N, C-alpha and C positions, 0 to 999 in steps of 0.2 A: 504493499499499500504506500502511496506517495506521502511525502512529509505534509503536504497541504491537506491531504485527506485525513491523515492522523490528527492534525491540528483541528480541522473542522469537526471531526467526531468528538474530540476531547472538549472543545468549546460547547458543542451541542449537548453533550452529556451533562457538563457542569451547569449549563443554563437550565436544562430540564430539572435537574436535582435542586437547583436554587428556587425555581418556581414551585416545586413540590414542597420544599421546606416552608416557603411563604404561605402556601395553601394550608399546610398542617398547623402552622402557628395561628393563622387567621381562624381556623376551626376551633382552636383552643379557647378563643373568646367566647363563643356560644356554648362550648362544652363546659366551661367553668361555671356558667350561669345555670346549667341544667339541673344540678342538685338543688339549688335554691328554688327554682321554679317547681320542681317536683315536691319539695317540702311545702311550698306555698299552696299547691293544689290540695295537699292533704290537710293542712292546718288552717288556712285562711280563706276568706271569701275573695272573689276576684281572681283566683288563680287561672281560670280558663282564659281570661283576657291576657294575662301575662304569657301563657302558653302560646296563644295565637301571635302575640308580638315577637316572642323569641323565634317561632317558626318563620315569621316574616323576615326577621334579621337573617336567618340561615338561607332563605331563598335569595336575598340580596347578595349575601356572601358568595353563594355558589355561582350566581350569574357573573360575578367578577372574575371567576376562574374557569368559566366554560359556558355552555349554552344556558340560556335563561330557563329558570324553573317556573313554568306557568302555574300561578296560584289558582286554586279552586274558588268557587264562590265564597264570600265571607261567611264563616261558620257562626253558629249561635254562641252567645256568651253566657247565657244562663245555664247553671250547672245541670239541671234536669234535661234540658234540650240538648246540651253538649254531649251528655252521656250517650244519647241515641244517635249522634251525628257521626257519620263515617269519617269526615274530614278531621274532626277532633280526635277520634280514636287513632287515626293514622299519625297525627301529630304527636299524640301521647306515646305511641310505639316508637316513633323517631326519637323522642326525648330520651327514652330509656336506652335505646341503642347508641345514641350519641354520647350518653353519659358512660356507658360501659365500654364502647369502642373508640369513639371520637376523642374522649378526654385523654386516655393513655397515648393514643397516637399523636395528639397535639403536644403533649408533654415531651414525647420522643423528638418531635420536630424542633422543639425549643432546646432540649438538652443535648442532642447529638452534636450540633456545632460547637457547643461549649466544651464537651468532652474532647472533640477532635482538636480544637485549638489548644486546650490545656495539655494534652499528651503530646501532640506533634511539636509544640514549642518547648517541651520540658528540657531538652539539652541547653537551651538558652539561659535557663534560670535555676538549674538543679543545684548548683553550688551555693545559691543563696537560701535554699530551703533548709529548715531545721534538720539536724543530723539524722534523726530517727523517724522523720516524717514519711508517711506513705507516698511512694513515688507515683503510682498509677491512679487514674480516676475511678477505678473499680475497687480500690481499697486494699490492694495486696501489693507486696514487694517494697523494698527499700533500696534506693540507688546509692551505691558507694563508689562507683567508677563510671568512666565514660561508656564502656559497653552497656552498663545498666541503664544509663540515660538514653542511649540509642535504642535499647529495647523498648523503653517507654514510648519513644518517638514512633517506633513501628506500630505500637498499639494505636497511636493517633492516626497513622496511615490507614489502619484497619477501620477506624471510625469513619474516615473519609470514604473508603471503599463502600462501607455500608450505606452511607448517605447517597452516594452516586447510584448504587444498584437498587436500593430498596425504597427510597423515599417516594418515587413516582407511584409505585404500587400502594404504598401506605396512604398517600393522598387520595387515590381512588377509593380505597377501602373506607376512608373516613367520610368521603363525599357521597358514596353510593346510597346509604340509607336516606339521606335528605333528598337526593334526586329521585329516588323511587317512591318515597312515602309523602313528600311534601308537594309533589306536582298534582295537577288535576287528574284524578284517576277515572276509571270507567263509570264510577258512580257520581261524577261531578254534574253540575248543573248542565242541562241539555243546551242552554244558550251558549255556553263556552264551547261545547263540542260543535255546535252549528257554526260558530265563528271560526273555529279551527278548520273544519271541513271546507268552508267557503274560501279560506285563505289557501288551502292546499289545492282546491279545485282551480282557483285562479292561477296558482303556480304551475299546475299541470297544463292548463291551456296555454300559458305563456311558453312553457318548455316545448309543447307541441308545435306552436307557431314558429318558434325559433328553429326547430328541426325541419319544418316544411320549408322555411327560407333557405336553410343550408342545402337541402336537397335540390331546391329550385336553382340556386346559384351553381351547384355542381353540374346540373344538367344543362343549364344555359351557357355557362362559361366554358365547359369542357366538352361534354358529349355532343351538344348541338353544333358546336363549331366544327368538331371532327366530321360529323355527318354532312354538314354543308360543304366541307372540303372534299369529301368523297364525291358528292354530287357534281361539284364543279370539275373535278378531275375526270370523272367518267364522261361528262359531256364533252370535255376537250379531247379526250382519247377517241371518242366516237367520230368526232369531226376530222381527226388526224389519221384514223386507221387506213384510209385509202391512199393518201399522198405520202404519209410518213409512218410506216408500220413500226420502225424502231422507236421513234418518239412516242407513239401511242403506247407501246409496250412499257416505256419508262413511266408514263403517266398512270398506266394501270397498276404498276408496282407501287407507286406513291399512293394511289387510291386504296390498294389493299392494305398498306401499312397504316393509313389513317383509319380504315375500318376496324383493324385490329386494336388500335389505340382506343377507338370509341367503344368497342366491346369490353375492353379491359376497364375503362372508366364506368361503364354501365354496371359491370360486376361489383366494382368498388362501391358505387351508390347503393346497389341492392343489398350488399353486405352491411352497409350503414343503416339500412331500414330495419332489417332483422337478419343477423348472420345465420346462414344455413348450418354452420358448424355447431350452433347451439342445439338444433334438433338432432343432428347426426351424432355428436360426441358428448353432448351435455356441457354443463358449465365448466367442469374441470378441463375437458379437452379444449374448449373455446379459449379459456384463460391461458392454457399452455401455448396454444398457437399465437395468442396475443403477445405473450412474453417473448416468444421466439422472434417476433418481428420488431420488438422494442429496440429503440436506439440505445437504451441504458440496459445493461445486463440485469435480468430480472429472474427471481426465483419464485415458483408457485407452490403453495402448500394448501391443498383443498381436501377437506374431510367432510363431505356432504353425503350422508347415507341414503338420501332419497331425492328425487327430483322435486324442484319447486315449480310454482306456476311459471309458464313461459314468459309472461310479462315481467315477473320478478327476476328471472335469470337474465333476460335481456337488459333490464335496468342495471343489474350487477355488472354485466359485461361492458355496457357503455360507460358506467362509472369508472371501471378499471381502465378502459381505453382512454378516456379523457384524462384520468390521473397520470397515466404513463406519458401521455403527450405533454402534460404540464411539467412533469419531471424532466423530460428531455429538453424542453424549451427553456425552463426557468431555474431549475434547482442546481445545476452543476454537479449532480450526484454521480457516483461511480457504480451504484448498485441500487436495486429496489426489490421489494418483496411483496407478494400478494398472498394473503392468508384468508381462507374462507372456512367458516365453521357453521353448523346448523344445529344449535342447541334448542331442543323443544320445537316450537313452531316459528322460530326466527332464523333468518339468514344473516350472519355477521361477516362483513367484508372489511378487511384491514389492509391498507396499502401504505407501506413505509419506504422512505429513501434516506440516504445519508448525505443529502445535499445541504445547501447553505441556509435553508429554512426561510422564515419571514414570509410565508405564503399569505396573501391577502385576498379574501373573498370578494372585495369590492374593487380589485385592481384589474378586472377584465381577464382573469386567468381561467375562466370556464367553471369556477367553483360554484357560482350562482346557478348555473345550469344544472350542475350535479345535484345541488340541494333541491331544486325544483323537481327533478326527476324522482328523487327519493321521497320528497313530500307527497308526490302524487300517489304513492303507495302507502301513505301514512307511516312512513319510516322516519328515521332520524339520522343526521349527519353530524359528526364531531371531528373537528380539525385541530390538531396540535402542531404548531410550526413556529417555535421560538427562533429568534435571530441566531444564526449559527447552526441551526438544525438540531436533531433530525426532525423530519416531518412525518406525521402519521395521520392518515385519513381513515376514519372508521364509519362505516354505513351499517345501519341496523334495519332490516327489512322484514315484514311478515312473510313467511315462506309460502303461505298458501293464498296470498292476496292476488 
C-alpha cells in the first residue's frame, strides 16, 4: 500500500474514532440524567413530563450525529393516560436501556482518552512520581526503571488501539436503543405516516422523472445519432454503388460499424432500465459483475439466503452502481467493498471505500437520487464520510416490498 494510502487510512480511522468518542460523551449527558428521571417517575408527580423532555433531548442529540429521529405525536402527560400510551412505554424502555447500557458506554468514552494519555505519556513524568506509586492506570505495577516506564507506555498504546477499533461500535450500541425506540413506530399517529408516505411518494416520482430524463438523453445523444449516421451512410452507399463500388463498400463498412455501436448503446440503456443479469444470476451475480467492471478494485460479500422482490434487488443494484461510480469519480480510493445481508425481512446493503471521505449529499454526487430510490421502498439510507475517510454507505430495504 502506498504511503499516501496508509496516511489516508490512518487519518480516516482516527477521525472516525474521534467522532465516536464525541458521540459517546454526548450520550453521557442524557444517560447521567436517566437515574434521576427514573426516580422522579417513581416518587414525584410530573415525572412523565420530565421523561418526555429527556426523550426529546436524546432525539436532538442523535440527529446531530446521524439521521434525524422523527418524533411521534406528542404523548399524554397525565400518569393514567401515559401508562396506556405506546409512545410513553417505548420511552420508558429506552430510559432503562440507556441507563444500563448508555451510561457505562458514555463513561468509557470519557475515561478511555484519559487512560490513554496518562499511560502513553508516563515515560515523560515517571521520575517525578512518588517512589512506590502505582505506575499503571489499572492499579498494578510500580516503575523502577526505564523499561518499566516503557511497558506502561505500551499499555497506553493499547488503550489507543482500543479507542480506534472499538469506539465506533460502542457509539452505535449506545445510539441504537434511542433510534429504535424513540422514533415514530408503526403505532404512531396515522397523520405522521401519511406525511411520510407523501414525502416518499414525491421522492419516488422525482427519482422516476430523473431516470426517464437520463434514458431520454442516452437515446437522443447517443443511439439516435448513431442510427441517423447509419441512414445517411446507407443512402450515400446506394447512390455510389454503380459508379464507385469501392467507395460504396467503404461507406457500408462505416454504416455497419455505426450500427454495431448503436446496438451496444441500446444494450447499455436497456441494462440501465432493468439489468437482465438480475433475473439470470440474482443479486449476488449482478453485483459480482458490477464489481468486475468497476474502475476501483472492489470486493463483494453477499449472503442472501432467499430472493427479494425484483424491484428491491434492482434498487440495491442501482445503489451499488451509483456508489461505485461516485467512488471512482470523487473518492480517490484504492479499494471498495460491497456487503449484502438479509436478516429477517430486511435487505442490508453496505458499500465502503478507503478514499478521502467528505462525501456531501447536496454536492451533486448522486447521493440524493440514491436516497430517493431507497425512500420509494420505505427504506433508509445512512452515510458516514468524515474528512479523510473512510466512507460507508448503508441502505436498509424491506426485502419483500
